[in-house]
PDB file of N, H, CA, C and O in Angstrom:
ATOM      1  N   MET A   1       0.874  -1.200   0.076  1.00  0.00           N
ATOM      2  CA  MET A   1      -0.054   0.040  -0.060  1.00  0.00           C
ATOM      3  C   MET A   1       0.849   1.278   0.047  1.00  0.00           C
ATOM      4  O   MET A   1       1.583   1.498   1.011  1.00  0.00           O
ATOM      5  N   GLN A   2       0.726   2.073  -1.043  1.00  0.00           N
ATOM      6  H   GLN A   2       0.130   1.894  -1.826  1.00  0.00           H
ATOM      7  CA  GLN A   2       1.517   3.407  -1.087  1.00  0.00           C
ATOM      8  C   GLN A   2       0.782   4.283  -0.340  1.00  0.00           C
ATOM      9  O   GLN A   2      -0.413   4.006  -0.238  1.00  0.00           O
ATOM     10  N   TRP A   3       1.232   5.405   0.286  1.00  0.00           N
ATOM     11  H   TRP A   3       2.202   5.631   0.204  1.00  0.00           H
ATOM     12  CA  TRP A   3       0.631   6.337   0.894  1.00  0.00           C
ATOM     13  C   TRP A   3       0.912   7.751   0.450  1.00  0.00           C
ATOM     14  O   TRP A   3       1.450   8.575   1.189  1.00  0.00           O
ATOM     15  N   ALA A   4       0.498   8.019  -0.883  1.00  0.00           N
ATOM     16  H   ALA A   4       0.061   7.350  -1.484  1.00  0.00           H
ATOM     17  CA  ALA A   4       0.694   9.145  -1.501  1.00  0.00           C
ATOM     18  C   ALA A   4      -0.365  10.242  -1.153  1.00  0.00           C
ATOM     19  O   ALA A   4      -0.025  11.415  -1.001  1.00  0.00           O
ATOM     20  N   GLY A   5      -1.550   9.858  -1.042  1.00  0.00           N
ATOM     21  H   GLY A   5      -1.826   8.905  -1.165  1.00  0.00           H
ATOM     22  CA  GLY A   5      -2.773  10.867  -0.718  1.00  0.00           C
ATOM     23  C   GLY A   5      -3.567  10.051   0.227  1.00  0.00           C
ATOM     24  O   GLY A   5      -3.111   9.685   1.311  1.00  0.00           O
ATOM     25  N   ASP A   6      -4.754   9.770  -0.190  1.00  0.00           N
ATOM     26  H   ASP A   6      -5.124  10.068  -1.070  1.00  0.00           H
ATOM     27  CA  ASP A   6      -5.758   9.045   0.742  1.00  0.00           C
ATOM     28  C   ASP A   6      -5.367   7.631   0.496  1.00  0.00           C
ATOM     29  O   ASP A   6      -4.929   7.309  -0.608  1.00  0.00           O
ATOM     30  N   PRO A   7      -5.501   6.743   1.487  1.00  0.00           N
ATOM     31  CA  PRO A   7      -5.152   5.446   1.238  1.00  0.00           C
ATOM     32  C   PRO A   7      -6.184   4.712   0.469  1.00  0.00           C
ATOM     33  O   PRO A   7      -7.374   4.884   0.732  1.00  0.00           O
ATOM     34  N   ARG A   8      -5.760   3.828  -0.553  1.00  0.00           N
ATOM     35  H   ARG A   8      -4.793   3.689  -0.767  1.00  0.00           H
ATOM     36  CA  ARG A   8      -6.744   2.978  -1.282  1.00  0.00           C
ATOM     37  C   ARG A   8      -6.257   1.603  -1.157  1.00  0.00           C
ATOM     38  O   ARG A   8      -5.152   1.233  -1.553  1.00  0.00           O
ATOM     39  N   ILE A   9      -7.205   0.803  -0.539  1.00  0.00           N
ATOM     40  H   ILE A   9      -8.103   1.104  -0.217  1.00  0.00           H
ATOM     41  CA  ILE A   9      -6.981  -0.557  -0.289  1.00  0.00           C
ATOM     42  C   ILE A   9      -7.766  -1.469  -1.134  1.00  0.00           C
ATOM     43  O   ILE A   9      -8.936  -1.125  -1.302  1.00  0.00           O
ATOM     44  N   ASN A  10      -7.439  -2.391  -1.617  1.00  0.00           N
ATOM     45  H   ASN A  10      -6.489  -2.669  -1.480  1.00  0.00           H
ATOM     46  CA  ASN A  10      -8.096  -3.370  -2.304  1.00  0.00           C
ATOM     47  C   ASN A  10      -8.507  -4.574  -1.523  1.00  0.00           C
ATOM     48  O   ASN A  10      -7.688  -5.460  -1.277  1.00  0.00           O
ATOM     49  N   LEU A  11      -9.866  -4.642  -1.089  1.00  0.00           N
ATOM     50  H   LEU A  11     -10.531  -3.923  -1.289  1.00  0.00           H
ATOM     51  CA  LEU A  11     -10.241  -5.660  -0.290  1.00  0.00           C
ATOM     52  C   LEU A  11     -10.986  -6.776  -1.034  1.00  0.00           C
ATOM     53  O   LEU A  11     -12.064  -6.514  -1.566  1.00  0.00           O
ATOM     54  N   GLN A  12     -10.468  -7.996  -1.096  1.00  0.00           N
ATOM     55  H   GLN A  12      -9.592  -8.209  -0.664  1.00  0.00           H
ATOM     56  CA  GLN A  12     -11.028  -9.010  -1.878  1.00  0.00           C
ATOM     57  C   GLN A  12     -11.641 -10.042  -0.927  1.00  0.00           C
ATOM     58  O   GLN A  12     -11.098 -10.211   0.164  1.00  0.00           O
ATOM     59  N   GLU A  13     -12.807 -10.793  -1.281  1.00  0.00           N
ATOM     60  H   GLU A  13     -13.248 -10.655  -2.167  1.00  0.00           H
ATOM     61  CA  GLU A  13     -13.458 -11.611  -0.534  1.00  0.00           C
ATOM     62  C   GLU A  13     -12.850 -13.054  -0.548  1.00  0.00           C
ATOM     63  O   GLU A  13     -12.705 -13.613  -1.635  1.00  0.00           O
ATOM     64  N   GLU A  14     -12.542 -13.586   0.443  1.00  0.00           N
ATOM     65  H   GLU A  14     -12.660 -13.132   1.326  1.00  0.00           H
ATOM     66  CA  GLU A  14     -12.184 -15.038   0.427  1.00  0.00           C
ATOM     67  C   GLU A  14     -12.884 -15.814   1.395  1.00  0.00           C
ATOM     68  O   GLU A  14     -12.633 -15.651   2.589  1.00  0.00           O
ATOM     69  N   LYS A  15     -13.710 -16.616   1.023  1.00  0.00           N
ATOM     70  H   LYS A  15     -13.913 -16.748   0.053  1.00  0.00           H
ATOM     71  CA  LYS A  15     -14.728 -17.455   1.893  1.00  0.00           C
ATOM     72  C   LYS A  15     -15.425 -16.649   2.887  1.00  0.00           C
ATOM     73  O   LYS A  15     -15.425 -16.925   4.087  1.00  0.00           O
ATOM     74  N   GLY A  16     -16.078 -15.551   2.319  1.00  0.00           N
ATOM     75  H   GLY A  16     -16.078 -15.327   1.344  1.00  0.00           H
ATOM     76  CA  GLY A  16     -16.958 -14.695   3.029  1.00  0.00           C
ATOM     77  C   GLY A  16     -16.381 -13.693   3.915  1.00  0.00           C
ATOM     78  O   GLY A  16     -17.038 -13.004   4.696  1.00  0.00           O
ATOM     79  N   LYS A  17     -14.862 -13.638   3.721  1.00  0.00           N
ATOM     80  H   LYS A  17     -14.328 -14.197   3.086  1.00  0.00           H
ATOM     81  CA  LYS A  17     -14.147 -12.610   4.816  1.00  0.00           C
ATOM     82  C   LYS A  17     -13.063 -11.855   3.782  1.00  0.00           C
ATOM     83  O   LYS A  17     -12.792 -12.223   2.639  1.00  0.00           O
ATOM     84  N   GLY A  18     -12.638 -10.956   4.338  1.00  0.00           N
ATOM     85  H   GLY A  18     -12.858 -10.657   5.266  1.00  0.00           H
ATOM     86  CA  GLY A  18     -11.387 -10.276   3.619  1.00  0.00           C
ATOM     87  C   GLY A  18     -10.174 -10.976   3.767  1.00  0.00           C
ATOM     88  O   GLY A  18      -9.920 -11.586   4.806  1.00  0.00           O
ATOM     89  N   LYS A  19      -9.282 -10.928   2.650  1.00  0.00           N
ATOM     90  H   LYS A  19      -9.489 -10.433   1.806  1.00  0.00           H
ATOM     91  CA  LYS A  19      -8.000 -11.541   2.982  1.00  0.00           C
ATOM     92  C   LYS A  19      -7.216 -10.952   4.156  1.00  0.00           C
ATOM     93  O   LYS A  19      -7.280  -9.747   4.403  1.00  0.00           O
ATOM     94  N   ALA A  20      -6.517 -11.752   4.838  1.00  0.00           N
ATOM     95  H   ALA A  20      -6.466 -12.731   4.637  1.00  0.00           H
ATOM     96  CA  ALA A  20      -5.927 -11.319   6.158  1.00  0.00           C
ATOM     97  C   ALA A  20      -5.012 -10.163   5.965  1.00  0.00           C
ATOM     98  O   ALA A  20      -5.052  -9.196   6.726  1.00  0.00           O
ATOM     99  N   TYR A  21      -4.095 -10.252   4.849  1.00  0.00           N
ATOM    100  H   TYR A  21      -4.063 -11.038   4.231  1.00  0.00           H
ATOM    101  CA  TYR A  21      -3.021  -9.127   4.858  1.00  0.00           C
ATOM    102  C   TYR A  21      -3.775  -7.861   4.554  1.00  0.00           C
ATOM    103  O   TYR A  21      -3.472  -6.805   5.109  1.00  0.00           O
ATOM    104  N   GLN A  22      -4.829  -7.958   3.611  1.00  0.00           N
ATOM    105  H   GLN A  22      -5.075  -8.816   3.160  1.00  0.00           H
ATOM    106  CA  GLN A  22      -5.630  -6.771   3.277  1.00  0.00           C
ATOM    107  C   GLN A  22      -6.325  -6.190   4.350  1.00  0.00           C
ATOM    108  O   GLN A  22      -6.454  -4.967   4.399  1.00  0.00           O
ATOM    109  N   VAL A  23      -6.854  -7.036   5.341  1.00  0.00           N
ATOM    110  H   VAL A  23      -6.749  -8.030   5.301  1.00  0.00           H
ATOM    111  CA  VAL A  23      -7.498  -6.494   6.401  1.00  0.00           C
ATOM    112  C   VAL A  23      -6.394  -5.695   7.396  1.00  0.00           C
ATOM    113  O   VAL A  23      -6.667  -4.626   7.942  1.00  0.00           O
ATOM    114  N   ARG A  24      -5.311  -6.276   7.516  1.00  0.00           N
ATOM    115  H   ARG A  24      -5.089  -7.144   7.071  1.00  0.00           H
ATOM    116  CA  ARG A  24      -4.162  -5.736   8.204  1.00  0.00           C
ATOM    117  C   ARG A  24      -3.930  -4.419   7.730  1.00  0.00           C
ATOM    118  O   ARG A  24      -3.900  -3.489   8.535  1.00  0.00           O
ATOM    119  N   GLN A  25      -3.730  -4.197   6.273  1.00  0.00           N
ATOM    120  H   GLN A  25      -3.755  -4.953   5.619  1.00  0.00           H
ATOM    121  CA  GLN A  25      -3.589  -3.008   5.601  1.00  0.00           C
ATOM    122  C   GLN A  25      -4.666  -1.976   5.899  1.00  0.00           C
ATOM    123  O   GLN A  25      -4.381  -0.790   6.061  1.00  0.00           O
ATOM    124  N   ALA A  26      -5.805  -2.406   5.964  1.00  0.00           N
ATOM    125  H   ALA A  26      -6.037  -3.370   5.834  1.00  0.00           H
ATOM    126  CA  ALA A  26      -6.870  -1.332   6.181  1.00  0.00           C
ATOM    127  C   ALA A  26      -6.812  -0.877   7.622  1.00  0.00           C
ATOM    128  O   ALA A  26      -7.065   0.300   7.875  1.00  0.00           O
ATOM    129  N   LEU A  27      -6.507  -1.698   8.551  1.00  0.00           N
ATOM    130  H   LEU A  27      -6.301  -2.655   8.345  1.00  0.00           H
ATOM    131  CA  LEU A  27      -6.385  -1.475  10.068  1.00  0.00           C
ATOM    132  C   LEU A  27      -5.294  -0.434  10.173  1.00  0.00           C
ATOM    133  O   LEU A  27      -5.504   0.604  10.801  1.00  0.00           O
ATOM    134  N   GLU A  28      -4.120  -0.676   9.574  1.00  0.00           N
ATOM    135  H   GLU A  28      -3.950  -1.520   9.064  1.00  0.00           H
ATOM    136  CA  GLU A  28      -2.982   0.230   9.638  1.00  0.00           C
ATOM    137  C   GLU A  28      -3.333   1.600   9.098  1.00  0.00           C
ATOM    138  O   GLU A  28      -2.918   2.620   9.647  1.00  0.00           O
ATOM    139  N   ALA A  29      -4.112   1.618   8.006  1.00  0.00           N
ATOM    140  H   ALA A  29      -4.449   0.789   7.560  1.00  0.00           H
ATOM    141  CA  ALA A  29      -4.409   2.838   7.259  1.00  0.00           C
ATOM    142  C   ALA A  29      -5.379   3.585   8.302  1.00  0.00           C
ATOM    143  O   ALA A  29      -5.232   4.795   8.470  1.00  0.00           O
ATOM    144  N   ILE A  30      -6.274   2.944   8.936  1.00  0.00           N
ATOM    145  H   ILE A  30      -6.394   1.961   8.800  1.00  0.00           H
ATOM    146  CA  ILE A  30      -7.238   3.549   9.829  1.00  0.00           C
ATOM    147  C   ILE A  30      -6.494   4.197  10.973  1.00  0.00           C
ATOM    148  O   ILE A  30      -6.744   5.335  11.371  1.00  0.00           O
ATOM    149  N   ASP A  31      -5.509   3.360  11.510  1.00  0.00           N
ATOM    150  H   ASP A  31      -5.306   2.435  11.187  1.00  0.00           H
ATOM    151  CA  ASP A  31      -4.772   3.808  12.573  1.00  0.00           C
ATOM    152  C   ASP A  31      -3.972   5.198  12.194  1.00  0.00           C
ATOM    153  O   ASP A  31      -3.987   6.245  12.842  1.00  0.00           O
ATOM    154  N   LYS A  32      -3.355   4.959  11.120  1.00  0.00           N
ATOM    155  H   LYS A  32      -3.343   4.109  10.594  1.00  0.00           H
ATOM    156  CA  LYS A  32      -2.574   6.261  10.671  1.00  0.00           C
ATOM    157  C   LYS A  32      -3.454   7.406  10.335  1.00  0.00           C
ATOM    158  O   LYS A  32      -3.025   8.539  10.554  1.00  0.00           O
ATOM    159  N   LEU A  33      -4.606   7.247   9.842  1.00  0.00           N
ATOM    160  H   LEU A  33      -4.955   6.327   9.664  1.00  0.00           H
ATOM    161  CA  LEU A  33      -5.513   8.502   9.593  1.00  0.00           C
ATOM    162  C   LEU A  33      -6.084   8.872  10.944  1.00  0.00           C
ATOM    163  O   LEU A  33      -6.403  10.056  11.048  1.00  0.00           O
ATOM    164  N   VAL A  34      -6.275   8.111  11.984  1.00  0.00           N
ATOM    165  H   VAL A  34      -6.015   7.149  11.899  1.00  0.00           H
ATOM    166  CA  VAL A  34      -6.584   8.543  13.230  1.00  0.00           C
ATOM    167  C   VAL A  34      -5.498   9.414  13.919  1.00  0.00           C
ATOM    168  O   VAL A  34      -5.724  10.462  14.524  1.00  0.00           O
ATOM    169  N   ALA A  35      -4.315   8.844  13.744  1.00  0.00           N
ATOM    170  H   ALA A  35      -4.132   7.993  13.252  1.00  0.00           H
ATOM    171  CA  ALA A  35      -3.072   9.595  14.443  1.00  0.00           C
ATOM    172  C   ALA A  35      -2.982  10.936  13.869  1.00  0.00           C
ATOM    173  O   ALA A  35      -2.761  11.944  14.541  1.00  0.00           O
ATOM    174  N   MET A  36      -3.196  10.913  12.361  1.00  0.00           N
ATOM    175  H   MET A  36      -3.376  10.095  11.815  1.00  0.00           H
ATOM    176  CA  MET A  36      -2.955  12.224  11.670  1.00  0.00           C
ATOM    177  C   MET A  36      -3.957  13.335  12.080  1.00  0.00           C
ATOM    178  O   MET A  36      -3.669  14.512  12.293  1.00  0.00           O
ATOM    179  N   ARG A  37      -5.250  12.730  12.157  1.00  0.00           N
ATOM    180  H   ARG A  37      -5.484  11.773  11.984  1.00  0.00           H
ATOM    181  CA  ARG A  37      -6.159  13.681  12.676  1.00  0.00           C
ATOM    182  C   ARG A  37      -6.072  14.289  14.041  1.00  0.00           C
ATOM    183  O   ARG A  37      -6.409  15.446  14.290  1.00  0.00           O
ATOM    184  N   ALA A  38      -5.578  13.399  14.941  1.00  0.00           N
ATOM    185  H   ALA A  38      -5.304  12.459  14.739  1.00  0.00           H
ATOM    186  CA  ALA A  38      -5.189  13.680  16.396  1.00  0.00           C
ATOM    187  C   ALA A  38      -4.271  14.784  16.325  1.00  0.00           C
ATOM    188  O   ALA A  38      -4.441  15.853  16.911  1.00  0.00           O
ATOM    189  N   LYS A  39      -3.231  14.477  15.542  1.00  0.00           N
ATOM    190  H   LYS A  39      -3.094  13.609  15.065  1.00  0.00           H
ATOM    191  CA  LYS A  39      -1.996  15.421  15.556  1.00  0.00           C
ATOM    192  C   LYS A  39      -2.400  16.916  15.220  1.00  0.00           C
ATOM    193  O   LYS A  39      -2.097  17.893  15.905  1.00  0.00           O
ATOM    194  N   THR A  40      -3.224  16.926  13.909  1.00  0.00           N
ATOM    195  H   THR A  40      -3.470  16.133  13.353  1.00  0.00           H
ATOM    196  CA  THR A  40      -3.831  18.124  13.432  1.00  0.00           C
ATOM    197  C   THR A  40      -4.669  18.821  14.359  1.00  0.00           C
ATOM    198  O   THR A  40      -4.570  20.036  14.527  1.00  0.00           O
ATOM    199  N   ALA A  41      -5.621  17.986  15.063  1.00  0.00           N
ATOM    200  H   ALA A  41      -5.701  16.999  14.927  1.00  0.00           H
ATOM    201  CA  ALA A  41      -6.430  18.631  16.183  1.00  0.00           C
ATOM    202  C   ALA A  41      -5.638  19.157  17.296  1.00  0.00           C
ATOM    203  O   ALA A  41      -5.955  20.207  17.854  1.00  0.00           O
ATOM    204  N   ALA A  42      -4.600  18.452  17.643  1.00  0.00           N
ATOM    205  H   ALA A  42      -4.342  17.599  17.190  1.00  0.00           H
ATOM    206  CA  ALA A  42      -3.732  18.989  18.878  1.00  0.00           C
ATOM    207  C   ALA A  42      -3.095  20.296  18.496  1.00  0.00           C
ATOM    208  O   ALA A  42      -3.111  21.245  19.280  1.00  0.00           O
ATOM    209  N   ALA A  43      -2.497  20.372  17.233  1.00  0.00           N
ATOM    210  H   ALA A  43      -2.484  19.601  16.596  1.00  0.00           H
ATOM    211  CA  ALA A  43      -1.719  21.447  16.715  1.00  0.00           C
ATOM    212  C   ALA A  43      -2.731  22.638  16.596  1.00  0.00           C
ATOM    213  O   ALA A  43      -2.369  23.804  16.760  1.00  0.00           O
ATOM    214  N   THR A  44      -3.882  22.317  16.333  1.00  0.00           N
ATOM    215  H   THR A  44      -4.175  21.370  16.200  1.00  0.00           H
ATOM    216  CA  THR A  44      -5.041  23.506  16.239  1.00  0.00           C
ATOM    217  C   THR A  44      -5.207  24.038  17.497  1.00  0.00           C
ATOM    218  O   THR A  44      -5.073  25.246  17.691  1.00  0.00           O
ATOM    219  N   VAL A  45      -5.536  23.114  18.533  1.00  0.00           N
ATOM    220  H   VAL A  45      -5.645  22.132  18.374  1.00  0.00           H
ATOM    221  CA  VAL A  45      -5.740  23.594  19.907  1.00  0.00           C
ATOM    222  C   VAL A  45      -4.601  24.254  20.564  1.00  0.00           C
ATOM    223  O   VAL A  45      -4.737  25.208  21.330  1.00  0.00           O
ATOM    224  N   ALA A  46      -3.390  23.682  20.220  1.00  0.00           N
ATOM    225  H   ALA A  46      -3.280  22.907  19.598  1.00  0.00           H
ATOM    226  CA  ALA A  46      -2.276  24.320  21.055  1.00  0.00           C
ATOM    227  C   ALA A  46      -1.695  25.458  20.398  1.00  0.00           C
ATOM    228  O   ALA A  46      -0.706  25.983  20.910  1.00  0.00           O
ATOM    229  N   ALA A  47      -2.236  25.959  19.211  1.00  0.00           N
ATOM    230  H   ALA A  47      -3.040  25.533  18.796  1.00  0.00           H
ATOM    231  CA  ALA A  47      -1.758  27.127  18.452  1.00  0.00           C
ATOM    232  C   ALA A  47      -2.070  28.347  19.493  1.00  0.00           C
ATOM    233  O   ALA A  47      -3.112  28.500  20.130  1.00  0.00           O
ATOM    234  N   PRO A  48      -0.909  29.177  19.508  1.00  0.00           N
ATOM    235  CA  PRO A  48      -1.254  30.458  20.348  1.00  0.00           C
ATOM    236  C   PRO A  48      -2.038  31.468  19.634  1.00  0.00           C
ATOM    237  O   PRO A  48      -1.968  31.561  18.408  1.00  0.00           O
ATOM    238  N   PRO A  49      -2.799  32.248  20.362  1.00  0.00           N
ATOM    239  CA  PRO A  49      -3.759  33.219  19.725  1.00  0.00           C
ATOM    240  C   PRO A  49      -3.018  34.210  18.980  1.00  0.00           C
ATOM    241  O   PRO A  49      -1.891  34.574  19.315  1.00  0.00           O
ATOM    242  N   ALA A  50      -3.681  34.679  17.908  1.00  0.00           N
ATOM    243  H   ALA A  50      -4.597  34.383  17.636  1.00  0.00           H
ATOM    244  CA  ALA A  50      -2.949  35.580  16.914  1.00  0.00           C
ATOM    245  C   ALA A  50      -2.686  36.953  17.507  1.00  0.00           C
ATOM    246  O   ALA A  50      -1.887  37.707  16.951  1.00  0.00           O
ATOM    247  N   GLY A  51      -3.310  37.295  18.584  1.00  0.00           N
ATOM    248  H   GLY A  51      -3.959  36.683  19.035  1.00  0.00           H
ATOM    249  CA  GLY A  51      -3.076  38.522  19.195  1.00  0.00           C
ATOM    250  C   GLY A  51      -4.090  39.548  18.685  1.00  0.00           C
ATOM    251  O   GLY A  51      -4.903  39.276  17.803  1.00  0.00           O
ATOM    252  N   PRO A  52      -4.000  40.774  19.299  1.00  0.00           N
ATOM    253  CA  PRO A  52      -4.896  41.736  18.755  1.00  0.00           C
ATOM    254  C   PRO A  52      -4.691  42.117  17.186  1.00  0.00           C
ATOM    255  O   PRO A  52      -3.614  42.217  16.597  1.00  0.00           O
ATOM    256  N   VAL A  53      -5.864  42.285  16.715  1.00  0.00           N
ATOM    257  H   VAL A  53      -6.738  42.204  17.194  1.00  0.00           H
ATOM    258  CA  VAL A  53      -5.763  42.806  15.213  1.00  0.00           C
ATOM    259  C   VAL A  53      -5.531  44.208  15.168  1.00  0.00           C
ATOM    260  O   VAL A  53      -6.225  44.946  15.866  1.00  0.00           O
ATOM    261  N   LYS A  54      -4.571  44.702  14.374  1.00  0.00           N
ATOM    262  H   LYS A  54      -4.007  44.102  13.806  1.00  0.00           H
ATOM    263  CA  LYS A  54      -4.199  46.125  14.320  1.00  0.00           C
ATOM    264  C   LYS A  54      -4.986  46.576  12.884  1.00  0.00           C
ATOM    265  O   LYS A  54      -4.871  45.980  11.813  1.00  0.00           O
ATOM    266  N   LYS A  55      -5.716  47.640  13.108  1.00  0.00           N
ATOM    267  H   LYS A  55      -5.809  48.124  13.978  1.00  0.00           H
ATOM    268  CA  LYS A  55      -6.504  48.306  11.971  1.00  0.00           C
ATOM    269  C   LYS A  55      -5.395  49.183  11.295  1.00  0.00           C
ATOM    270  O   LYS A  55      -4.538  49.739  11.982  1.00  0.00           O
ATOM    271  N   ALA A  56      -5.431  49.282  10.043  1.00  0.00           N
ATOM    272  H   ALA A  56      -6.128  48.830   9.486  1.00  0.00           H
ATOM    273  CA  ALA A  56      -4.848  50.197   9.152  1.00  0.00           C
ATOM    274  C   ALA A  56      -5.084  51.623   9.422  1.00  0.00           C
ATOM    275  O   ALA A  56      -6.226  52.083   9.446  1.00  0.00           O
ATOM    276  N   SER A  57      -3.964  52.380   9.638  1.00  0.00           N
ATOM    277  H   SER A  57      -3.036  52.007   9.618  1.00  0.00           H
ATOM    278  CA  SER A  57      -4.122  53.729  10.056  1.00  0.00           C
ATOM    279  C   SER A  57      -4.448  54.528   8.724  1.00  0.00           C
ATOM    280  O   SER A  57      -3.917  54.176   7.671  1.00  0.00           O
ATOM    281  N   LYS A  58      -5.356  55.644   8.774  1.00  0.00           N
ATOM    282  H   LYS A  58      -5.788  55.929   9.630  1.00  0.00           H
ATOM    283  CA  LYS A  58      -5.419  56.423   7.823  1.00  0.00           C
ATOM    284  C   LYS A  58      -4.667  57.646   7.840  1.00  0.00           C
ATOM    285  O   LYS A  58      -5.108  58.779   8.031  1.00  0.00           O
ATOM    286  N   ALA A  59      -3.487  57.296   7.619  1.00  0.00           N
ATOM    287  H   ALA A  59      -3.128  56.376   7.463  1.00  0.00           H
ATOM    288  CA  ALA A  59      -2.437  58.514   7.818  1.00  0.00           C
ATOM    289  C   ALA A  59      -2.539  59.471   6.568  1.00  0.00           C
ATOM    290  O   ALA A  59      -2.664  59.005   5.436  1.00  0.00           O
ATOM    291  N   LYS A  60      -2.487  60.693   6.790  1.00  0.00           N
ATOM    292  H   LYS A  60      -2.386  61.072   7.709  1.00  0.00           H
ATOM    293  CA  LYS A  60      -2.432  61.660   5.603  1.00  0.00           C
ATOM    294  C   LYS A  60      -1.019  61.797   5.063  1.00  0.00           C
ATOM    295  O   LYS A  60       0.011  61.933   5.723  1.00  0.00           O
ATOM    296  N   SER A  61      -1.149  61.738   3.811  1.00  0.00           N
ATOM    297  H   SER A  61      -1.986  61.627   3.275  1.00  0.00           H
ATOM    298  CA  SER A  61       0.201  61.707   3.202  1.00  0.00           C
ATOM    299  C   SER A  61       0.198  62.805   2.037  1.00  0.00           C
ATOM    300  O   SER A  61      -0.750  62.885   1.256  1.00  0.00           O
ATOM    301  N   SER A  62       1.186  63.549   1.974  1.00  0.00           N
ATOM    302  H   SER A  62       1.956  63.484   2.609  1.00  0.00           H
ATOM    303  CA  SER A  62       1.202  64.697   0.890  1.00  0.00           C
ATOM    304  C   SER A  62       1.842  64.172  -0.372  1.00  0.00           C
ATOM    305  O   SER A  62       1.918  64.893  -1.367  1.00  0.00           O
ATOM    306  N   LYS A  63       2.312  62.914  -0.360  1.00  0.00           N
ATOM    307  H   LYS A  63       2.250  62.328   0.448  1.00  0.00           H
ATOM    308  CA  LYS A  63       2.981  62.267  -1.582  1.00  0.00           C
ATOM    309  C   LYS A  63       1.942  62.139  -2.604  1.00  0.00           C
ATOM    310  O   LYS A  63       0.855  61.642  -2.307  1.00  0.00           O
ATOM    311  N   GLY A  64       2.198  62.551  -3.783  1.00  0.00           N
ATOM    312  H   GLY A  64       3.081  62.955  -4.024  1.00  0.00           H
ATOM    313  CA  GLY A  64       1.384  62.167  -4.905  1.00  0.00           C
ATOM    314  C   GLY A  64       0.171  63.161  -5.047  1.00  0.00           C
ATOM    315  O   GLY A  64      -0.549  63.137  -6.045  1.00  0.00           O
ATOM    316  N   LYS A  65      -0.006  63.972  -4.082  1.00  0.00           N
ATOM    317  H   LYS A  65       0.579  63.992  -3.272  1.00  0.00           H
ATOM    318  CA  LYS A  65      -1.202  64.946  -4.194  1.00  0.00           C
ATOM    319  C   LYS A  65      -0.971  66.199  -4.948  1.00  0.00           C
ATOM    320  O   LYS A  65      -0.055  66.925  -4.563  1.00  0.00           O
ATOM    321  N   LYS A  66      -1.621  66.519  -5.886  1.00  0.00           N
ATOM    322  H   LYS A  66      -2.365  65.929  -6.199  1.00  0.00           H
ATOM    323  CA  LYS A  66      -1.457  67.848  -6.414  1.00  0.00           C
ATOM    324  C   LYS A  66      -2.135  69.094  -5.700  1.00  0.00           C
ATOM    325  O   LYS A  66      -3.225  69.004  -5.135  1.00  0.00           O
ATOM    326  N   LYS A  67      -1.461  70.156  -5.768  1.00  0.00           N
ATOM    327  H   LYS A  67      -0.575  70.228  -6.227  1.00  0.00           H
ATOM    328  CA  LYS A  67      -2.258  71.271  -5.076  1.00  0.00           C
ATOM    329  C   LYS A  67      -2.723  72.238  -6.011  1.00  0.00           C
ATOM    330  O   LYS A  67      -3.382  73.203  -5.624  1.00  0.00           O
TER     331      LYS A  67
END
């Protein structure tokens, strides 16, 4: 199983059940996705606040103005 983007796993039926190695691949992929999502969620929660938002000042400039 390659892990380029989302995991794609081929599950084939064998005697009414999935093949053992394919079931293991599926479980590993699920574990990896859960870990990735937990890591992303933890990073989002642990991110420091952005701080106060400063508004752009409307400073008057004499540059470029014709009198």
